[in-house]
C-alpha positions, 0 to 999 in steps of 0.5 A: 677894513670897516672893522678896523675903521670902526676900531679906530674910530672907537678907540679914538672916541675912548681916548677922547674921553679918557684923556683931561680936557686940557684945550677948554682949560682957562688958559686957552679958553680964554675970550673977550666976554665984553666983545659980545654985544647983545644983538637982536639981528636976524643972524644973531638969533638964527645962530642962536637957535641952531646952536641950541637945536644941535647941542642942546636939544637934539644933541644930533651934530655929527661927532657931538659925542666926540666933544670932550667938553660939550659945555665949552665949545670953540666957534671958527671966526669965519662963516659959510655964506654958501653951502658947505657942500658946494664946490667952493664954499664962500666964507666970510668973518663972524662978528662976536655981536652975531654970536651968542657967548653962550646958549643954555649951559653951553659957552662959546669961544670964538677963534681964528684958525691960526688961534685954534692951530696953536691950541692943538699944538699945545694941547692936542687934537679937538673938535670945533664948530663952524656956522653960517646962514646960507640963505635969508629971507624974511620968512625963511633961513637956511643955516649950517652947522659943522663940526670939525677936528683941529689936530695938532701939527706935532701929532697929526691924526686922521680923524674920521668923525664930524660932519654937519648939516643944513636946516631951515628955519621959519620966523613967526611973531619975530621968532626963528624956529626949527622947521626941518633938516634939508642936508647932511654930510659926514667927515 
């Protein structure tokens, strides 16, 4: 059974790598850049720091290798308020001023679950991110980042890939720096 799962995941990864990057085509990857306001809030700084850590520095987010275009990434417009691994995680809306429009060469596009579903129905399955500030004090913050697949209603694949982690950041000299991973999970 494990060989079958490994073969399925391997085939999906090959298929994803070989298919055109249609879901990030400009007709889908449209984001109102004017909505992004420069913010220096703690949440904004923490989101930028965790995205930099997961997608540029370490590239260690579960499912990272399944991003067909790691330089154009969708982010859900909801964020975790509590741990994603809790029995019923709480979520709230993310404002575009809390999210960076880009980090390094990676550009982000914030979409609702409905919009992500519409793109997948037209372009096929793809991976997106969910963020969250789970805990915030003056000196420490626990931040969550998770990758999930959005599948098409026309071709719902059972994809065993993705996951996430929570990590702690420490504030030094008004900058949030990565301290350590606290928890991780796979889908």
